[in-house]
C-alpha positions as CSV (number, residue, x, y, z in Angstrom):
1,X,112.1,268.0,103.8
2,X,114.7,265.4,102.8
3,X,118.1,265.4,104.6
4,X,120.9,266.7,102.4
5,X,123.0,263.5,102.4
6,X,120.0,261.6,100.9
7,X,119.7,264.0,98.0
8,X,123.4,263.7,97.3
9,X,123.2,259.9,97.1
10,X,123.7,258.2,93.7
11,X,120.5,256.2,93.8
12,X,121.2,254.4,90.4
13,X,124.5,253.2,91.6
14,X,123.1,252.2,95.1
15,X,120.6,249.8,93.6
16,X,122.3,248.7,90.2
17,X,126.0,249.3,90.8
18,X,127.6,250.2,87.5
19,X,125.1,248.2,85.5
20,X,122.3,249.7,83.3
21,X,118.6,249.1,83.9
22,X,118.3,246.9,80.8
23,X,120.7,244.4,82.6
24,X,117.8,243.6,84.9
25,X,116.1,241.7,82.0
26,X,119.3,239.9,81.3
27,X,119.5,238.8,85.0
28,X,116.1,237.3,84.7
29,X,117.0,235.4,81.5
30,X,120.2,234.3,83.1
31,X,118.7,233.0,86.3
32,X,115.9,231.2,84.4
33,X,118.6,229.4,82.2
34,X,120.8,228.5,85.3
35,X,117.9,227.4,87.4
36,X,116.8,224.9,84.4
37,X,120.5,223.8,84.3
38,X,120.4,223.1,88.2
39,X,117.3,221.0,87.8
40,X,118.8,219.1,84.8
41,X,122.1,218.5,86.7
42,X,120.5,217.1,89.7
43,X,118.2,214.9,87.7
44,X,121.4,213.5,86.2
45,X,123.1,213.0,89.6
46,X,120.0,211.1,90.7
47,X,118.1,210.7,94.0
48,X,121.2,209.5,95.8
49,X,123.0,212.8,95.2
50,X,120.1,214.7,96.7
51,X,118.9,212.5,99.5
52,X,122.1,211.8,101.4
53,X,125.0,214.1,101.0
54,X,128.5,212.5,101.8
55,X,131.6,214.5,101.7
56,X,132.0,214.0,98.1
57,X,128.4,214.6,97.1
58,X,128.5,217.8,99.1
59,X,131.6,219.0,97.2
60,X,129.6,218.4,93.9
61,X,126.6,220.3,95.0
62,X,128.7,223.3,96.1
63,X,130.4,223.1,92.8
64,X,127.1,223.2,90.9
65,X,125.9,226.0,93.1
66,X,129.0,228.1,92.5
67,X,128.9,227.5,88.8
68,X,125.2,228.5,88.6
69,X,125.2,231.5,91.0
70,X,127.8,233.9,89.4
71,X,126.4,234.0,85.8
72,X,123.0,234.9,87.2
73,X,123.9,238.3,88.0
74,X,127.6,238.8,87.0
75,X,127.9,240.4,83.5
76,X,131.5,239.3,83.1
77,X,130.6,235.5,83.4
78,X,129.2,233.8,80.4
79,X,126.5,231.3,80.6
80,X,128.4,228.9,78.1
81,X,131.5,228.7,80.5
82,X,129.1,227.9,83.5
83,X,127.4,225.3,81.5
84,X,130.7,223.7,80.6
85,X,131.6,223.6,84.3
86,X,128.3,221.9,85.0
87,X,129.2,219.3,82.4
88,X,132.6,218.5,83.7
89,X,131.4,218.3,87.3
90,X,128.6,215.9,86.3
91,X,131.1,213.9,84.2
92,X,133.6,213.6,87.1
93,X,130.7,212.7,89.4
94,X,129.8,209.8,87.1
95,X,133.2,208.6,86.8
96,X,133.8,208.7,90.5
97,X,130.5,206.9,91.2
98,X,131.4,204.3,88.7
99,X,134.6,203.5,90.5
100,X,132.8,203.6,93.9
101,X,130.5,200.8,92.7
102,X,133.5,198.8,91.5
103,X,135.9,199.0,94.5
104,X,135.0,199.1,98.3
105,X,138.5,200.4,98.9
106,X,137.9,203.4,96.6
107,X,134.5,203.9,98.2
108,X,135.9,204.2,101.6
109,X,138.7,206.5,100.4
110,X,136.2,209.0,98.8
111,X,133.1,208.7,101.2
112,X,134.6,207.3,104.5
113,X,132.8,204.6,106.4
114,X,130.2,204.2,109.0
115,X,131.6,204.1,112.6
116,X,130.2,202.7,115.8
117,X,129.9,205.3,118.6
118,X,128.1,203.3,121.3
119,X,128.2,199.6,121.9
120,X,126.4,197.9,124.8
121,X,125.4,201.0,126.4
122,X,128.9,202.6,126.5
123,X,131.0,204.9,124.3
124,X,133.4,203.2,121.8
125,X,136.0,205.9,122.9
126,X,138.7,205.3,120.2
127,X,135.9,205.7,117.5
128,X,134.3,208.5,119.2
129,X,137.7,210.4,119.4
130,X,138.0,210.2,115.6
131,X,134.7,212.1,115.1
132,X,134.5,215.9,115.3
133,X,131.5,215.5,117.4
134,X,130.8,217.2,120.7
135,X,129.2,215.1,123.5
136,X,126.5,217.8,123.9
137,X,125.6,217.7,120.3
138,X,125.7,214.0,120.3
139,X,123.3,213.8,123.3
140,X,120.9,216.2,121.7
141,X,120.8,213.8,118.7
142,X,120.0,210.9,121.0
143,X,117.4,212.8,122.9
144,X,115.6,213.7,119.7
145,X,115.3,209.9,119.1
146,X,113.7,209.4,122.6
147,X,116.9,208.3,124.4
148,X,117.4,209.5,128.0
149,X,120.3,207.3,129.0
150,X,122.9,205.1,127.3
151,X,121.7,201.9,128.8
152,X,118.7,201.9,126.5
153,X,121.2,201.7,123.5
154,X,122.6,198.4,122.0
155,X,124.4,200.2,119.3
156,X,124.6,203.7,117.7
157,X,126.4,204.1,114.4
158,X,127.3,207.4,112.5
159,X,126.6,206.8,108.9
160,X,128.7,208.3,106.1
161,X,125.9,210.8,105.5
162,X,126.4,212.1,109.1
163,X,123.1,210.6,110.4
164,X,123.0,208.7,113.6
165,X,121.4,205.2,113.4
166,X,120.3,203.8,116.9
167,X,119.5,200.3,117.8
168,X,117.7,199.8,121.0
169,X,117.5,197.3,123.6
170,X,114.0,195.7,124.4
171,X,112.6,197.0,127.6
172,X,113.3,194.0,129.5
173,X,117.1,194.2,128.5
174,X,117.6,197.9,129.3
175,X,120.2,198.3,131.9
176,X,121.5,201.3,134.0
177,X,123.4,203.7,132.0
178,X,124.8,207.3,131.8
179,X,122.0,209.8,132.0
180,X,122.0,212.2,129.0
181,X,119.3,214.6,129.9
182,X,120.5,218.4,130.2
183,X,122.7,219.1,133.3
184,X,122.8,215.4,134.2
185,X,126.5,215.5,134.2
186,X,126.9,218.8,135.9
187,X,127.9,217.6,139.4
188,X,130.2,214.6,139.0
189,X,131.1,212.5,142.1
190,X,134.4,211.1,143.4
191,X,133.0,209.8,146.6
192,X,129.9,207.6,146.7
193,X,127.5,208.4,149.5
194,X,124.7,205.7,148.4
195,X,125.1,202.3,147.3
196,X,124.0,201.8,143.7
197,X,124.9,201.9,140.0
198,X,127.2,204.7,138.8
199,X,128.3,205.6,135.4
200,X,131.7,207.1,134.2
201,X,131.0,210.6,132.8
202,X,133.8,210.1,130.3
203,X,132.9,206.7,128.6
204,X,129.5,205.7,130.1
205,X,131.1,202.5,131.7
206,X,128.5,201.5,134.5
207,X,129.1,199.5,137.5
208,X,127.7,198.9,141.0
209,X,129.5,201.0,143.7
210,X,129.4,200.9,147.6
211,X,129.8,203.9,149.8
212,X,133.3,205.5,149.8
213,X,135.8,206.5,147.3
214,X,134.5,206.0,143.8
215,X,137.9,205.0,142.2
216,X,138.9,205.0,138.7
217,X,136.9,203.7,135.8
218,X,138.1,200.2,134.7
219,X,137.6,201.2,131.1
220,X,139.1,204.7,130.5
221,X,140.8,205.3,134.1
222,X,138.9,208.5,134.7
223,X,137.6,209.2,138.2
224,X,134.4,211.3,137.9
225,X,130.9,209.5,138.2
226,X,127.3,210.2,138.2
227,X,124.4,208.2,139.4
228,X,123.1,206.0,136.5
229,X,119.6,206.0,135.2
230,X,117.6,202.9,134.8
231,X,114.9,204.6,132.8
232,X,113.4,202.8,130.0
233,X,112.7,204.4,126.6
234,X,109.2,205.9,126.1
235,X,108.0,205.3,122.6
């Protein structure tokens, strides 16, 4: 026997809210129209607007998504007004991209610029601090590209799309560097027990050290070190 609270439920309101069953057909029509509008909009934006999303392009896509979503199921939002929003967003996109193509300063203002995060196997500290990017997240990105220690990298650049471009040293040029494998920075040293190459855990600066007090990093003045890795990249 069905529980009493289930019998008392207003099933129509549960599934349809305050709309009528006939509105389901309207939703199908609204969704189909807005789906076609999205496809047309993205075709007008071109491949650049889809392949690499800068901050500006992400705003455009979110705007198109918001304009398309509401009229699909909200009876109070007319399709014509949403289409008008589409036209305005695409028009603004075209105007901004026109000025981006004409002015490097305007392009940098709107989209930002690429930034070097690693140079010659060490962090570019000032640049890295500007980016909202944790070291664990960054190390994970590098590991996905086959990097196990920073000495394998000549230069790493964060592009305006957020992608990380990595330029590697040839095998014979790879030098000892900061290891980035999981837990490799877990037990930093302040005293050296074995002579060899050691890397600063903060900036990746690597130098030869003898037994005794590790001292401060010549680059960032921090005092925590880990044994450097001389491992070459496996491709």
